[in-house]
C-alpha positions as CSV (number, residue, x, y, z in Angstrom):
1,M,33.6,-22.8,330.4
2,A,36.5,-24.9,332.4
3,D,39.1,-22.3,333.9
4,F,42.5,-24.4,333.6
5,L,45.8,-23.8,334.6
6,P,48.5,-22.3,332.0
7,V,49.9,-24.8,329.9
8,A,53.5,-24.5,331.2
9,D,52.4,-25.1,334.9
10,Q,49.9,-28.1,333.9
11,L,52.9,-29.9,332.0
12,A,54.9,-29.1,335.2
13,V,52.7,-31.6,336.6
14,L,52.0,-34.3,334.2
15,L,55.8,-34.6,333.2
16,R,56.8,-35.1,336.5
17,G,57.8,-38.8,337.0
18,A,56.7,-39.4,333.1
19,V,58.6,-41.9,331.3
20,D,57.5,-41.7,327.2
21,V,55.7,-38.8,326.0
22,Q,54.9,-38.9,322.3
23,V,54.7,-36.1,321.3
24,K,55.7,-33.7,324.0
25,S,54.5,-31.1,321.1
26,E,51.0,-32.4,320.4
27,L,50.5,-32.3,324.2
28,E,50.9,-28.4,324.5
29,Q,49.0,-28.0,321.7
30,R,45.8,-30.0,322.8
31,L,46.5,-28.2,326.2
32,E,46.7,-25.3,324.4
33,E,43.2,-25.6,322.7
34,S,41.7,-27.0,325.8
35,R,42.4,-23.9,327.4
36,R,41.1,-21.8,324.9
37,T,37.6,-24.0,324.3
38,G,37.5,-24.5,327.7
39,K,37.0,-28.6,326.7
40,P,38.7,-31.0,329.0
41,L,41.1,-33.9,327.3
42,R,39.7,-36.8,327.4
43,V,42.6,-39.3,329.1
44,K,42.2,-43.3,328.8
45,A,43.8,-45.8,331.0
46,G,42.8,-49.8,330.7
47,F,43.2,-52.2,333.2
48,D,42.6,-55.7,332.1
49,P,40.7,-57.6,335.0
50,T,43.5,-60.7,335.4
51,R,43.8,-60.8,338.8
52,P,40.8,-59.5,341.8
53,D,43.1,-56.7,343.3
54,L,44.9,-53.6,342.3
55,H,48.5,-52.8,344.2
56,V,50.4,-49.7,344.4
57,G,52.2,-50.6,341.2
58,H,49.1,-50.1,339.6
59,A,48.5,-46.6,341.8
60,V,51.6,-44.7,340.0
61,L,49.2,-45.0,337.0
62,L,46.3,-44.4,338.9
63,Q,48.1,-40.9,340.5
64,K,48.5,-39.9,336.7
65,M,45.2,-40.1,335.7
66,R,43.9,-38.7,338.8
67,Q,47.1,-35.3,338.5
68,F,44.9,-34.8,334.9
69,Q,41.9,-35.4,336.9
70,D,42.2,-32.5,339.5
71,L,44.0,-30.1,336.5
72,G,40.4,-30.2,335.4
73,H,40.9,-33.4,332.2
74,T,38.4,-36.2,331.8
75,A,39.5,-39.7,333.2
76,I,38.4,-42.7,331.4
77,F,39.0,-46.0,333.4
78,L,38.5,-48.5,330.9
79,I,38.1,-52.2,332.2
80,G,39.0,-55.0,329.7
81,D,37.0,-57.0,329.9
82,F,37.0,-58.4,326.5
83,T,41.4,-58.0,326.1
84,A,41.7,-59.5,329.1
85,M,40.1,-62.8,328.1
86,V,42.6,-62.8,324.9
87,G,45.4,-62.3,327.1
88,D,48.0,-59.8,327.0
89,P,51.2,-61.0,325.9
90,T,53.6,-57.8,326.8
91,G,56.8,-59.6,328.8
92,Q,55.7,-62.8,328.1
93,N,57.8,-65.6,326.8
94,E,55.6,-68.0,326.6
95,L,51.5,-67.9,326.2
96,R,49.5,-66.4,328.5
97,P,47.0,-68.7,330.1
98,R,43.8,-67.3,329.0
99,L,41.2,-66.6,331.8
100,T,37.5,-67.5,331.8
101,R,34.6,-64.8,331.4
102,E,33.5,-65.6,335.2
103,D,37.7,-65.2,336.2
104,V,37.2,-61.9,334.5
105,R,34.0,-60.9,336.0
106,K,35.1,-61.3,339.7
107,A,38.2,-59.6,339.0
108,A,36.4,-56.4,337.6
109,L,33.8,-56.3,340.2
110,T,36.3,-55.0,342.7
111,Y,38.6,-53.2,340.7
112,L,36.4,-49.4,340.2
113,E,36.1,-49.5,344.1
114,Q,39.5,-49.6,344.5
115,A,40.4,-47.4,342.2
116,Y,38.6,-45.0,343.9
117,K,40.9,-45.1,346.2
118,I,43.4,-42.9,344.0
119,L,40.9,-41.3,341.8
120,D,37.8,-38.7,342.0
121,R,34.6,-40.7,340.7
122,D,32.6,-38.1,340.7
123,L,35.0,-36.8,337.7
124,L,35.5,-40.4,335.8
125,E,33.9,-42.1,333.3
126,E,33.8,-45.9,333.4
127,T,33.4,-48.0,330.7
128,T,34.4,-51.8,329.3
129,N,35.6,-52.5,326.1
130,A,33.6,-55.8,325.6
131,A,30.7,-53.3,324.6
132,W,32.1,-52.8,321.5
133,L,34.8,-55.3,320.6
134,E,32.0,-58.1,321.0
135,E,30.2,-56.4,318.3
136,L,32.9,-56.6,315.8
137,K,32.3,-58.3,312.6
138,P,33.9,-60.4,311.0
139,S,34.5,-57.9,308.0
140,Q,35.6,-55.1,310.4
141,L,38.4,-57.6,312.5
142,V,39.8,-58.7,308.9
143,E,39.9,-54.9,308.5
144,L,41.0,-54.0,311.9
145,M,43.9,-56.9,310.9
146,A,44.7,-55.5,307.8
147,K,46.1,-52.2,309.2
148,S,49.3,-53.8,310.6
149,T,51.9,-56.2,309.7
150,V,53.5,-59.4,311.1
151,S,57.0,-57.8,310.7
152,R,55.5,-54.7,312.9
153,M,54.1,-57.0,315.6
154,L,58.0,-58.8,315.7
155,E,59.3,-55.7,316.4
156,R,58.4,-56.2,319.8
157,N,60.7,-58.1,321.9
158,D,58.9,-60.8,323.4
159,F,57.3,-61.5,320.0
160,H,60.7,-61.4,318.3
161,D,62.7,-63.5,320.7
162,R,60.0,-66.2,320.9
163,F,59.8,-66.2,317.3
164,S,64.0,-66.1,317.2
165,S,64.1,-69.3,319.4
166,N,61.3,-70.9,317.7
167,R,58.9,-71.1,320.5
168,P,55.3,-70.5,319.8
169,I,53.3,-67.6,319.1
170,Y,49.7,-67.8,318.9
171,Q,47.3,-65.8,316.5
172,H,45.3,-64.6,318.7
173,E,48.0,-63.0,320.6
174,F,49.0,-61.0,317.7
175,L,45.3,-59.7,318.0
176,Y,45.9,-58.2,321.2
177,P,47.8,-55.0,320.4
178,L,45.1,-54.5,317.8
179,L,42.0,-55.2,320.0
180,Q,44.0,-52.6,322.3
181,G,44.6,-50.1,319.6
182,Y,40.9,-50.3,319.3
183,D,39.7,-49.4,322.3
184,S,41.5,-45.9,321.1
185,V,39.8,-45.5,317.9
186,H,36.5,-46.2,319.5
187,L,36.6,-43.6,322.7
188,E,38.9,-41.3,320.4
189,C,41.0,-40.3,323.2
190,D,43.7,-37.2,323.4
191,V,46.1,-39.2,325.4
192,E,46.3,-42.9,326.3
193,L,48.2,-43.7,329.7
194,G,50.0,-46.9,330.5
195,G,53.2,-48.4,332.2
196,T,56.6,-48.3,330.2
197,D,56.1,-52.3,329.5
198,Q,52.6,-50.8,327.3
199,L,54.7,-48.5,325.1
200,F,54.5,-51.0,321.9
201,N,50.6,-51.6,322.5
202,L,50.0,-47.7,322.9
203,L,51.9,-46.7,320.1
204,V,50.0,-49.4,318.1
205,G,46.1,-47.4,319.4
206,R,47.9,-44.4,318.3
207,D,48.7,-45.8,314.8
208,L,45.4,-47.1,314.3
209,M,43.9,-44.0,314.8
210,Q,45.3,-42.1,312.0
211,K,44.5,-45.2,310.0
212,Y,40.6,-44.7,310.7
213,G,40.9,-41.0,309.8
214,K,41.0,-39.9,313.9
215,R,43.2,-37.6,315.2
216,P,46.2,-39.9,316.7
217,Q,46.2,-39.8,320.5
218,I,48.8,-38.4,322.6
219,V,51.3,-41.5,324.6
220,L,52.3,-40.9,327.7
221,T,54.1,-43.5,330.1
222,V,54.8,-44.1,333.6
223,P,57.7,-46.1,335.0
224,I,57.1,-50.0,336.1
225,L,57.3,-49.9,340.1
226,E,59.6,-52.4,341.6
227,G,58.5,-54.5,344.8
228,T,59.0,-54.4,348.0
229,D,61.8,-56.9,347.5
230,A,63.8,-54.6,345.8
231,K,67.8,-53.5,346.2
232,L,69.7,-51.0,345.1
233,E,72.7,-51.9,343.1
234,N,75.3,-49.7,342.2
235,G,73.1,-46.6,342.5
236,T,70.1,-48.5,340.5
237,V,66.7,-49.9,341.9
238,V,67.0,-53.5,340.8
239,G,64.4,-56.3,341.8
240,K,60.7,-57.8,340.1
241,K,58.0,-55.6,339.3
242,M,55.7,-55.5,342.1
243,S,52.9,-58.3,341.6
244,K,50.8,-60.4,343.9
245,S,52.3,-64.0,342.1
246,A,55.8,-62.3,343.2
247,G,54.2,-62.0,346.7
248,N,55.9,-58.5,346.6
249,F,53.1,-56.3,346.5
250,I,51.4,-53.7,348.7
251,G,47.2,-53.9,348.3
252,L,45.2,-50.7,347.9
253,S,43.1,-52.6,350.2
254,E,45.4,-54.1,352.5
255,A,44.6,-53.3,356.3
256,P,46.6,-49.9,357.6
257,L,48.9,-52.1,359.9
258,E,49.6,-54.8,356.7
259,I,50.2,-51.6,354.9
260,H,52.5,-50.0,357.2
261,R,54.7,-53.5,358.0
262,K,55.3,-53.9,354.2
263,V,56.1,-50.3,353.6
264,M,59.0,-50.8,356.9
265,Q,60.4,-54.1,354.7
266,I,61.0,-51.7,351.9
267,D,65.0,-51.1,351.5
268,D,66.3,-48.2,353.0
269,D,67.4,-46.8,349.8
270,V,64.8,-48.2,348.1
271,I,62.1,-46.1,349.7
272,F,62.7,-43.3,347.7
273,R,61.9,-44.8,344.5
274,Y,58.4,-45.0,346.1
275,F,58.1,-41.6,347.5
276,D,59.1,-40.7,344.2
277,L,56.5,-42.8,341.9
278,L,54.0,-42.1,344.9
279,S,54.6,-39.5,346.9
280,Q,52.5,-36.2,346.8
281,R,55.6,-34.2,348.9
282,S,57.4,-32.0,346.4
283,A,60.9,-32.8,344.5
284,D,62.3,-30.2,347.0
285,E,60.8,-32.0,350.2
286,I,61.9,-35.6,348.9
287,A,65.6,-34.2,348.4
288,T,65.6,-32.7,351.6
289,L,64.5,-36.4,353.0
290,R,67.4,-38.0,350.7
291,A,69.9,-35.6,352.2
292,D,68.7,-36.1,355.8
293,R,69.0,-40.3,354.8
294,K,72.4,-39.7,354.0
295,S,73.4,-37.4,357.5
296,G,72.5,-40.2,359.8
297,R,68.5,-40.0,360.1
298,N,67.0,-43.3,361.1
299,P,65.9,-44.7,357.9
300,M,62.7,-46.2,360.1
301,E,61.5,-42.5,360.4
302,I,62.0,-42.0,356.7
303,K,59.7,-45.1,355.3
304,A,57.3,-44.3,358.5
305,L,56.5,-40.9,356.8
306,F,55.8,-42.9,353.4
307,A,53.5,-45.3,355.2
308,E,51.2,-42.2,356.9
309,E,50.9,-40.9,353.6
310,L,50.3,-44.0,351.9
311,I,47.9,-45.4,354.2
312,T,46.4,-41.8,354.7
313,R,45.4,-41.6,351.2
314,L,44.3,-45.1,350.9
315,H,42.2,-44.8,354.1
316,S,42.4,-41.8,356.7
317,K,44.5,-40.2,358.4
318,E,43.3,-42.1,361.6
319,A,44.3,-45.4,359.9
320,A,47.8,-44.3,359.5
321,V,47.7,-43.1,363.2
322,E,46.6,-46.7,364.0
323,G,48.3,-48.4,361.5
324,K,51.8,-47.1,363.0
325,K,50.5,-47.7,366.7
326,G,49.9,-51.3,365.8
327,F,53.2,-51.7,364.0
328,D,54.8,-50.0,367.1
329,A,53.6,-52.2,369.4
330,V,54.0,-55.9,367.5
331,Y,57.3,-55.2,365.3
332,S,59.1,-52.7,367.5
333,A,62.4,-54.1,369.1
334,D,61.4,-54.3,372.4
335,A,57.8,-55.4,371.9
336,L,56.5,-59.1,371.5
337,P,53.8,-60.3,369.8
338,E,50.2,-62.0,371.5
339,N,50.2,-65.9,371.6
340,I,54.3,-66.9,370.5
341,P,54.1,-70.3,370.1
342,T,55.6,-72.9,372.3
343,F,57.8,-76.2,371.4
344,D,59.0,-78.9,373.5
345,V,62.5,-80.1,372.2
346,T,64.1,-83.2,373.6
347,T,67.9,-84.3,374.6
348,E,69.5,-86.8,376.0
349,T,72.2,-84.6,377.0
350,D,72.5,-81.8,379.6
351,S,71.9,-79.4,376.5
352,V,70.5,-78.9,373.2
353,W,72.2,-77.4,370.1
354,I,70.5,-73.8,369.6
355,A,70.6,-74.4,365.7
356,K,68.3,-77.3,366.6
357,A,66.3,-75.6,368.8
358,L,65.2,-73.3,365.9
359,S,64.7,-76.1,363.9
360,A,62.5,-77.6,366.0
361,A,60.8,-74.8,366.9
362,Q,59.9,-74.0,362.9
363,L,61.8,-70.7,362.6
364,V,64.4,-72.3,360.0
365,K,64.2,-75.0,357.6
366,S,67.3,-76.5,358.7
367,T,69.9,-76.7,361.3
368,S,72.5,-75.2,358.7
369,E,70.3,-72.4,358.3
370,G,69.9,-71.9,362.2
371,K,74.0,-72.0,362.5
372,R,74.0,-69.6,359.0
373,L,71.3,-67.2,360.7
374,V,73.2,-67.2,364.3
375,E,76.6,-66.2,362.8
376,Q,74.8,-63.5,360.7
377,G,73.8,-62.0,363.9
378,G,69.7,-62.6,363.0
379,V,68.8,-64.2,366.5
380,E,67.9,-63.2,369.9
381,L,68.1,-65.9,372.5
382,D,65.8,-64.4,375.5
383,Q,65.9,-60.7,373.8
384,V,70.0,-60.6,373.4
385,R,71.5,-61.3,369.9
386,V,73.5,-64.3,370.0
387,T,76.5,-64.5,367.2
388,N,78.1,-68.3,368.6
389,A,76.7,-70.6,366.4
390,Q,77.8,-73.3,368.9
391,Q,75.5,-71.7,371.8
392,Q,73.8,-74.4,373.4
393,L,70.4,-74.5,375.2
394,E,70.1,-76.1,378.9
395,R,68.2,-78.9,380.0
396,G,65.1,-77.7,382.3
397,K,64.9,-74.0,381.2
398,T,62.4,-72.3,378.5
399,Y,64.0,-69.7,376.2
400,L,62.5,-67.4,373.8
401,L,63.8,-67.5,370.4
402,R,63.5,-64.6,367.5
403,V,64.8,-64.7,364.5
404,G,65.2,-61.9,361.8
405,S,64.5,-58.4,361.8
406,K,61.7,-56.8,359.2
407,N,59.9,-60.7,359.1
408,R,60.4,-61.5,362.8
409,K,59.2,-64.6,364.2
410,F,59.1,-65.8,367.9
411,A,58.5,-68.9,369.7
412,Y,59.3,-70.4,372.9
413,V,61.3,-73.4,373.3
414,N,61.2,-76.0,376.0
415,V,64.2,-77.7,376.5
416,K,63.1,-81.4,377.9
417,A,64.5,-84.8,379.0
């Protein structure tokens, strides 16, 4: 018989960072039953393999699964290979492009190996929903559809907005929440986890379980992590959610140096959002780091702590050390990367305008952008910051130009006749 922690202690872990818990009293009851019977809860999270790579935004959910595992419960990693071909309409203002079976198969191959970076593979059940959804007969599908109404579906913001603005909603899109909900009916889970954007779908599963005579699952959602380009505005983190398509992601399988580099690009204040959602440090430890930041501690040191913790979890302690060394060697204030490109800039006069040199060296898209960047203090000339937008580079000399601070770019410029 499994030896579970007291319910209050389990809840302290499981509710940290949670947004929606429907219903908390039921979760407490299930945990009490689990302790009494020695039977672990069955906890499911579904992942549609729409892209081959998982990122640390997915890790927020994976970490919550791992917490259930560490407390002795059974985590079920559901690959939605069938639902991925239908296409999740969540948050979509238009029809989501449908994927082929081959697209889904290729993406699914990588998911579990990446998930194992967070989850305990020895305590994980793995399954795919094509195993039962492809077996549904037309009569069973009709029965499933009869357990929900169009008006209920139109309660979803994305469907409601599209309907109100006369944009098309295809019938298979209504099927998606029902199919995801049927996963819960089939697996008879105690708890389903998901991001806050999945709340509607998860509640459909809870409702369907009751209509099929099953004990309804508890729904627990976690926040959606903003991307590495997010900003803090009036005390609130503002920005697009992390995604590969937005280019603001940190991949679970990326190299340690790349992970370290991307963490160091996160806004100095937004990094605490990452600590809150992904760090295994205690709330008190994170509060101390916040206080240190307000007291003037270098934010780069604080971000380096998060990078070290993240890389250690995804790779190893040794990889975290090497990642920092590599970053310091390439991106520290005085370091120069290897293989800096060289560009020739010709001039008929004795000198060339710095903005023209920046453009010729492909460090900026235009001379106007170069001029503005100099005025903003974002350009170094021979490793000395310049702010004079009319700076001239003498003919016959070679200069080292650098733009940017987080995404630094270098070039040598030969000023020639």
